[in-house]
C-alpha positions in Angstrom: -66.8 145.8 -85.6 -66.4 142.2 -84.9 -62.8 142.7 -83.5 -64.0 145.6 -81.4 -66.9 143.6 -80.0 -64.5 140.7 -79.1 -62.2 143.2 -77.4 -65.1 144.6 -75.4 -66.2 141.1 -74.3 -62.6 140.3 -73.2 -62.2 143.5 -71.2 -65.6 142.9 -69.5 -64.5 139.4 -68.5 -61.2 140.7 -67.2 -63.1 143.3 -65.2 -65.1 140.5 -63.5 -61.8 138.9 -62.4 -59.9 142.0 -61.1 -62.5 144.3 -59.7 -61.7 144.8 -56.1 -61.5 148.0 -54.1 -64.0 150.9 -54.4 -66.8 148.8 -53.1 -66.5 149.3 -49.3 -67.7 148.7 -46.8 -68.9 145.2 -47.4 -72.0 143.5 -45.8 -73.8 140.2 -46.1 -77.2 139.2 -47.3 -78.2 135.6 -47.0 -75.3 133.6 -48.5 -73.7 136.6 -50.3 -71.1 139.2 -49.6 -72.2 142.5 -51.1 -71.0 146.1 -51.7 -73.1 147.9 -49.1 -73.5 151.0 -51.3 -74.4 149.4 -54.6 -75.9 146.1 -53.5 -73.8 144.2 -56.0 -72.0 141.1 -55.1 -68.3 141.1 -54.2 -66.5 137.8 -54.5 -63.4 137.2 -52.4 -60.7 135.2 -54.1 -57.8 135.5 -51.9 -54.2 134.4 -51.5 -53.0 133.4 -48.0 -49.9 135.3 -47.0 -48.4 134.4 -43.6 -47.1 137.0 -41.2 -47.7 135.1 -38.0 -44.5 133.2 -37.7 -41.6 133.9 -35.3 -40.3 136.8 -37.3 -43.8 138.4 -37.3 -43.0 139.7 -40.9 -44.8 138.9 -44.1 -42.8 136.0 -45.7 -40.7 136.6 -48.7 -39.3 140.2 -48.2 -35.8 138.8 -48.2 -36.3 137.5 -51.7 -38.0 140.2 -53.7 -39.2 143.9 -53.2 -42.6 144.1 -51.6 -44.0 146.0 -54.7 -42.8 143.2 -57.0 -44.5 140.5 -54.8 -47.8 142.3 -54.7 -47.8 143.3 -58.4 -46.5 140.1 -60.0 -47.6 137.4 -57.6 -50.9 138.7 -56.4 -52.4 141.3 -58.8 -51.0 139.8 -62.0 -52.4 136.4 -60.9 -55.8 138.0 -60.5 -56.2 137.4 -56.8 -58.4 140.3 -55.5 -57.7 139.8 -51.8 -55.1 138.6 -49.3 -55.8 136.7 -46.2 -53.0 138.2 -44.1 -52.2 136.4 -40.9 -51.0 137.7 -37.6 -50.3 136.5 -34.1 -52.0 137.8 -30.9 -48.7 138.5 -29.2 -47.7 140.9 -31.9 -50.5 143.2 -30.5 -50.8 142.3 -26.8 -47.2 141.9 -25.6 -45.0 145.0 -25.6 -41.8 143.0 -26.2 -43.3 141.6 -29.4 -45.1 144.7 -30.5 -42.2 147.0 -30.2 -39.5 144.6 -31.5 -38.0 145.8 -34.7 -37.7 143.5 -37.7 -33.9 143.6 -37.4 -34.1 142.5 -33.8 -36.5 139.7 -34.6 -34.1 138.3 -37.2 -31.1 138.8 -34.9 -32.8 136.8 -32.2 -33.3 133.9 -34.6 -29.8 134.3 -36.1 -31.3 134.7 -39.6 -28.3 136.5 -41.0 -28.8 135.7 -44.6 -32.5 136.6 -44.6 -31.8 139.9 -42.8 -29.2 140.7 -45.5 -31.9 139.9 -48.1 -34.3 142.3 -46.5 -31.6 144.9 -46.4 -31.1 144.5 -50.2 -34.8 144.2 -51.3 -36.8 146.0 -48.6 -34.4 148.0 -46.4 -37.2 150.2 -45.1 -38.5 147.4 -43.0 -35.5 146.7 -40.8 -36.1 149.5 -38.4 -39.9 149.1 -38.3 -41.6 147.5 -35.4 -43.6 144.3 -36.1 -46.9 146.3 -36.1 -45.5 148.9 -38.4 -44.2 146.3 -40.8 -47.5 144.5 -40.8 -49.3 147.8 -41.6 -46.8 148.7 -44.3 -47.8 145.5 -46.2 -51.5 146.2 -45.7 -50.9 149.7 -47.1 -49.1 148.3 -50.1 -51.9 145.9 -50.8 -54.3 148.8 -50.6 -52.3 150.8 -53.1 -52.8 148.0 -55.6 -56.6 148.0 -54.9 -56.6 144.7 -53.1 -58.9 143.7 -50.3 -57.3 142.4 -47.1 -58.7 140.0 -44.5 -56.5 140.2 -41.4 -56.5 136.8 -39.8 -55.7 135.9 -36.2 -53.8 132.7 -37.0 -52.1 132.0 -33.6 -51.4 133.6 -30.3 -47.7 132.7 -29.9 -45.9 133.4 -33.2 -45.1 130.0 -34.7 -46.1 127.5 -37.4 -49.7 126.3 -37.2 -51.2 123.8 -36.5 -51.3 120.7 -34.4 -53.8 119.3 -31.9 -51.6 119.9 -28.9 -49.5 122.9 -29.8 -51.1 125.0 -27.1 -52.1 127.6 -29.7 -55.6 126.5 -30.8 -58.4 127.5 -28.5 -59.0 129.6 -25.3 -57.7 127.5 -22.4 -54.6 126.3 -24.3 -51.2 127.2 -22.9 -50.7 130.2 -25.1 -54.4 131.2 -25.7 -55.8 133.2 -22.8 -59.3 134.3 -23.6 -59.1 137.9 -22.5 -55.7 138.4 -24.2 -57.0 136.8 -27.4 -60.0 139.2 -27.4 -57.7 142.2 -26.6 -55.5 141.3 -29.5 -58.5 141.1 -31.8 -59.8 144.5 -30.6 -56.4 146.1 -31.0 -56.1 144.9 -34.5 -59.7 145.8 -35.5 -59.4 149.3 -34.0 -55.9 149.9 -35.6 -57.3 149.3 -39.1 -60.5 151.2 -38.7 -60.8 153.6 -41.5 -58.4 151.7 -43.8 -60.9 150.8 -46.6 -58.8 147.9 -47.9 -59.2 145.9 -44.7 -62.6 144.4 -45.3 -62.6 141.6 -42.7 -61.0 140.0 -39.7 -60.7 136.3 -39.1 -61.2 135.8 -35.4 -59.2 132.6 -35.1 -57.6 130.2 -37.5 -58.6 126.5 -37.2 -60.0 126.3 -33.6 -58.9 122.9 -32.2 -57.4 121.1 -29.3 -58.4 119.6 -26.0 -60.3 122.7 -24.8 -62.3 123.2 -28.0 -66.0 122.3 -27.8 -69.3 123.6 -29.3 -70.6 125.4 -26.2 -67.5 127.4 -25.6 -67.1 128.1 -29.3 -70.6 129.6 -29.3 -70.0 131.6 -26.2 -66.5 132.9 -27.0 -67.0 133.7 -30.6 -70.5 135.2 -30.2 -69.3 137.6 -27.5 -66.0 138.3 -29.2 -67.7 139.1 -32.5 -69.9 141.6 -30.8 -66.9 143.4 -29.3 -64.9 143.3 -32.6 -67.9 144.8 -34.4 -68.1 147.6 -31.9 -64.4 148.3 -32.3 -64.7 148.4 -36.1 -68.3 148.3 -37.5 -67.1 148.4 -41.1 -65.4 145.0 -41.4 -66.7 141.5 -41.9 -66.3 139.3 -38.9 -65.2 135.8 -40.0 -65.5 132.8 -37.7 -64.0 129.4 -38.4 -65.6 126.2 -37.4 -64.3 123.6 -34.9 -61.8 120.8 -35.7 -59.5 122.8 -37.9 -62.3 124.8 -39.5 -64.0 121.6 -40.6 -67.1 121.3 -38.4 -70.2 123.4 -38.1 -72.5 120.5 -37.5 -73.3 121.6 -34.0 -75.0 124.7 -35.5 -77.7 122.4 -36.8 -79.0 121.8 -33.3 -78.0 125.2 -31.7 -77.8 128.0 -34.3 -75.6 131.0 -33.6 -77.7 133.9 -32.4 -75.6 136.9 -33.4 -76.7 140.2 -34.8 -73.8 142.3 -35.9 -75.5 144.3 -38.7 -75.0 141.8 -41.6 -71.3 141.3 -41.0 -71.0 137.6 -40.1 -69.2 135.2 -42.4 -68.4 131.6 -41.5 -65.1 130.0 -42.5 -64.2 126.4 -43.4 -61.0 124.7 -44.7 -60.7 121.7 -47.1 -57.5 119.9 -48.0 -56.9 116.5 -49.5 -56.2 115.1 -46.1 -59.2 116.7 -44.3 -61.2 114.3 -42.1 -58.6 111.6 -42.9 -59.9 111.3 -46.5 -56.5 111.4 -48.3 -56.5 107.7 -48.8 -59.8 107.9 -50.8 -58.4 110.4 -53.3 -55.7 107.9 -54.3 -58.4 105.6 -55.6 -59.5 105.5 -59.3 -63.3 105.5 -58.9 -63.5 109.3 -58.6 -67.0 109.3 -60.0 -68.0 107.7 -56.7 -65.5 109.3 -54.4 -65.9 112.9 -55.5 -69.7 113.2 -54.9 -69.5 111.2 -51.6 -66.8 113.4 -50.1 -68.3 116.6 -51.5 -71.6 115.7 -49.8 -69.6 115.0 -46.6 -68.1 118.5 -46.8 -71.6 120.0 -47.4 -72.9 118.1 -44.4 -70.0 119.3 -42.2 -69.6 122.9 -43.4 -71.2 124.1 -46.6 -74.8 123.7 -45.4 -74.4 127.0 -43.6 -74.8 129.0 -46.9 -78.1 127.3 -47.7 -81.7 127.6 -46.5 -83.6 130.4 -44.9 -80.9 131.3 -42.4 -78.0 131.1 -44.9 -74.8 133.1 -44.2 -71.8 133.5 -46.5 -69.2 130.7 -46.4 -65.6 131.6 -46.9 -63.4 128.6 -47.9 -60.5 130.3 -46.2 -57.9 127.6 -47.0 -57.6 125.0 -49.7 -54.5 124.0 -51.5 -52.3 121.3 -53.0 -48.7 120.3 -53.6 -47.5 122.3 -56.6 -44.8 120.0 -57.8 -44.2 119.8 -61.6 -46.3 116.6 -61.5 -49.0 117.1 -59.0 -49.5 113.9 -56.9 -52.5 111.9 -58.1 -54.5 112.2 -54.9 -54.0 116.0 -54.8 -54.9 116.2 -58.5 -58.1 114.2 -58.0 -59.1 116.3 -55.0 -58.3 119.5 -56.8 -60.5 118.6 -59.8 -63.4 117.7 -57.5 -63.2 120.8 -55.3 -62.9 123.1 -58.3 -66.0 121.6 -59.8 -67.8 122.2 -56.5 -66.4 125.7 -55.8 -67.4 126.7 -59.3 -70.8 125.3 -58.9 -71.7 127.3 -55.7 -69.4 130.2 -56.7 -68.0 130.2 -53.2 -65.7 132.9 -51.7 -62.2 131.5 -51.0 -58.6 131.8 -49.9 -55.9 129.7 -51.6 -53.1 128.3 -49.5 -50.6 129.7 -50.2 -48.8 132.6 -51.7 -45.4 132.0 -50.2 -42.6 130.3 -51.9 -40.9 129.5 -48.6 -40.3 130.8 -45.1 -37.6 132.7 -43.2 -37.8 130.1 -40.4 -40.2 127.3 -39.9 -40.2 124.5 -37.4 -36.5 124.9 -36.7 -35.5 125.0 -40.4 -34.0 128.1 -42.1 -35.2 129.1 -45.6 -37.7 126.2 -45.7 -39.4 125.6 -49.1 -43.2 125.7 -49.4 -44.3 123.1 -51.9 -47.9 124.5 -51.7 -46.7 128.0 -52.7 -48.0 130.0 -55.7 -44.5 131.5 -55.8 -41.3 129.6 -56.5 -38.7 129.4 -53.8 -37.1 132.7 -55.0 -40.5 134.5 -55.2 -39.7 135.4 -58.8 -42.3 133.5 -60.7 -45.0 130.9 -60.5 -44.1 127.5 -59.0 -46.6 125.7 -61.2 -48.5 127.8 -63.9 -50.8 124.8 -64.6 -52.2 125.0 -61.1 -52.9 128.7 -61.4 -54.6 128.1 -64.7 -57.0 125.7 -63.0 -58.0 128.5 -60.6 -59.1 131.0 -63.4 -62.8 130.2 -63.5 -63.2 130.3 -59.7 -61.5 133.7 -59.6 -64.4 135.0 -61.6 -67.7 136.2 -60.1 -70.1 133.9 -61.9 -73.3 134.7 -60.0 -74.5 138.1 -58.8 -77.9 138.1 -57.0 -78.4 141.7 -58.2 -77.9 140.8 -61.9 -80.8 141.0 -64.3 -79.0 139.1 -67.0 -80.4 135.7 -68.0 -78.7 132.6 -66.7 -76.5 130.6 -69.0 -73.7 128.0 -68.5 -70.0 127.9 -68.8 -68.6 124.4 -69.7 -65.6 123.9 -67.4 -63.0 121.2 -67.4 -61.5 121.2 -63.9 -58.6 118.8 -64.6 -57.1 121.3 -67.0 -58.8 124.6 -65.9 -60.1 125.1 -69.4 -63.4 126.4 -70.6 -65.1 125.2 -73.8 -65.2 127.7 -76.6 -66.6 127.5 -80.2 -65.0 128.3 -83.5 -66.8 129.7 -86.6 -66.3 126.3 -88.3 -68.8 124.7 -85.8 -66.1 123.0 -83.8 -65.3 123.4 -80.2 -62.0 123.6 -78.3 -60.6 124.1 -74.8 -58.9 127.3 -73.8 -58.3 129.4 -70.7 -61.3 130.7 -68.9 -60.7 134.4 -69.4 -63.0 134.1 -72.3 -65.5 131.3 -73.0 -68.6 130.4 -74.9 -72.0 130.6 -73.2 -74.3 127.7 -73.4 -77.9 126.9 -72.6 -78.7 123.5 -71.2 -82.2 121.9 -71.1 -82.2 118.8 -68.9 -85.5 117.5 -70.4 -84.3 117.6 -74.0 -80.7 117.1 -73.2 -79.7 119.8 -75.6 -76.5 121.9 -75.0 -77.2 124.9 -77.2 -74.7 127.7 -78.0 -76.2 130.8 -76.5 -78.1 133.1 -78.9 -78.0 130.5 -81.7 -79.9 127.5 -83.0 -76.9 125.3 -82.9 -76.5 122.4 -80.5 -73.5 120.3 -79.5 -73.6 116.9 -81.4 -71.6 113.7 -81.0 -70.1 112.4 -84.2 -68.2 109.3 -83.2 -65.7 107.6 -80.9 -62.4 109.5 -81.1 -63.8 112.4 -83.1 -64.5 116.0 -82.0 -68.1 117.0 -81.3 -69.6 119.6 -83.6 -72.2 122.3 -83.5 -75.1 121.4 -85.7 -78.9 120.9 -85.7 -80.7 120.4 -82.5 -83.2 117.9 -83.7 -81.2 114.6 -83.9 -80.6 112.0 -81.3 -76.9 112.8 -81.2 -77.6 116.3 -79.7 -79.1 114.9 -76.5 -76.6 115.0 -73.6 -76.9 113.5 -70.2 -74.9 114.0 -67.0 -73.5 110.5 -66.3 -72.1 108.6 -63.3 -72.7 109.4 -59.6 -70.6 112.5 -60.0 -72.8 114.0 -62.8 -69.6 115.5 -64.2 -69.4 113.4 -67.3 -71.5 114.6 -70.3 -72.5 111.8 -72.6 -74.6 111.4 -75.7 -75.4 108.3 -77.7 -73.7 107.6 -81.0 -75.3 105.9 -84.0 -74.9 102.5 -82.3 -76.7 103.6 -79.2 -73.6 103.7 -77.0 -72.7 106.6 -74.8 -69.7 108.7 -75.7 -68.5 111.4 -73.3 -66.7 114.6 -73.9 -63.0 113.9 -73.3 -59.6 115.6 -73.2 -56.7 113.3 -74.0 -54.1 115.9 -73.0 -54.9 118.7 -70.5 -52.3 120.9 -72.2 -53.9 120.5 -75.6 -57.1 122.3 -76.8 -58.6 119.3 -78.5 -61.9 118.1 -77.2 -63.1 114.6 -78.4 -65.8 112.2 -77.6 -64.7 108.8 -76.4 -66.3 105.8 -74.7 -67.2 107.0 -71.2 -64.8 105.8 -68.6 -66.2 103.7 -65.8 -69.8 103.4 -67.1 -71.9 100.9 -69.1 -71.9 102.5 -72.5 -75.6 101.7 -73.2 -77.2 102.3 -69.8 -74.9 105.0 -68.4 -74.6 103.1 -65.2 -71.2 102.5 -63.4 -69.2 99.5 -64.7 -65.4 99.7 -64.6 -63.8 101.3 -61.5 -60.2 100.9 -62.6 -59.8 103.9 -64.9 -59.4 107.6 -63.9 -62.4 109.5 -65.3 -61.4 113.0 -64.5 -60.2 113.7 -68.1 -63.9 113.4 -68.9 -65.2 115.8 -66.2 -67.0 118.8 -67.7 -69.0 120.9 -65.3 -71.9 123.1 -66.5 -71.4 126.2 -64.3 -74.2 128.7 -64.1 -73.5 132.4 -64.7 -75.5 135.6 -64.9 -72.6 138.0 -65.2 
């Protein structure tokens, strides 16, 4: 019976990751995206897949069969959604819309890539750009994946820069009426395709013509037209300044009634707002909460308060080299703790292992890609492990289950589990132990038991034991509140700690960067992220 029960729990947890289609259309209520029929929450955890470049074809079809890419690199990695980009010209200009895939590759002299498509996906060569785009959407639907079609650019090319002429109505390539016509053509074309759950109206609005007043006017009117063209899909609108600024809505809220279909989109990278230099520093207990609050003030405030709307973190990502650069690693630990905390909907940049043609370079590698350069396997499995918990729907406003906590270590992507011998260890987040935390008493209690987490000593594993002693009182320490510390027999704080992110051992060690008696900040020269353990709420 015990083994059957464990299997049932595992299958339920897996369901919470992979459930996708069958819940359409979607709608919004306050900060949540919901299945309109059942009222249950649907969480988008998407992979970004570009199809907006000069070839107007989903990247990677020269490397692997489409079915392989979708099954092995999207479904198997437990993404439930693809943010699938397109260019306006693909819809609005006949010479782009009717151009076949073969013709596009011939125009760019992409002989080897064309031969790769002939080998792996020959059916695409004689398709027009729109037919090829739809064929990928259909394949995603066959795998029960949701699709957000995203208007990335007008002229097909790499995005983005401040003066590329491709960012906002008024720019060289962005004519307002043509932009709207392209959105309406795309929205109408996919009306009735249940897998297409949303449309992004424009990627990263920016440039010399972008401003709050025109943003409000253009996107309000455009959203109404798109909604009339396809009333089933979510209408997703990105903020100004590369999807990094909604502050103007604090003074002048968006007045838009499109039947509970509005979602706002933001992006956050290590370099956003010029913050990349801060992530190179060691005092992450100070930097992380400060820059997280900055992101909240700029963007994430929209999903709070009486007028909350869903926030879609449409792009975030990092360099997936074998050894992730320290600034990207710090940022990723911080954003994962925040994303898990608010259980935000998101899109990870990016799926592609490389490009047919990008910025004048043939077969360019994508170091941010989930896929390796040959689209055969994962570029960095450790990065994908760190995404496991945020791929899970942790909060459902319709749930009647009691709230508990998951103990999450963002640096490794591990969740804390318990053994029958009263010890704890770190493992992947497909399964995890549930915990109850009482801030007043400081007790971290194993759910449905009378056992609490206790500190034993410096360099020793914590244990599950009685809840009555001083060593079972834990306190979130530092400005980040991501370090969980308890006092040892000498009255010094020891924090949960992982020496090796690839090892399951959890210890308690002297807390990095704090005074060990008071819990206040002391030493700013060590990296504390090995000691970050986030208590993440869940009722699913």
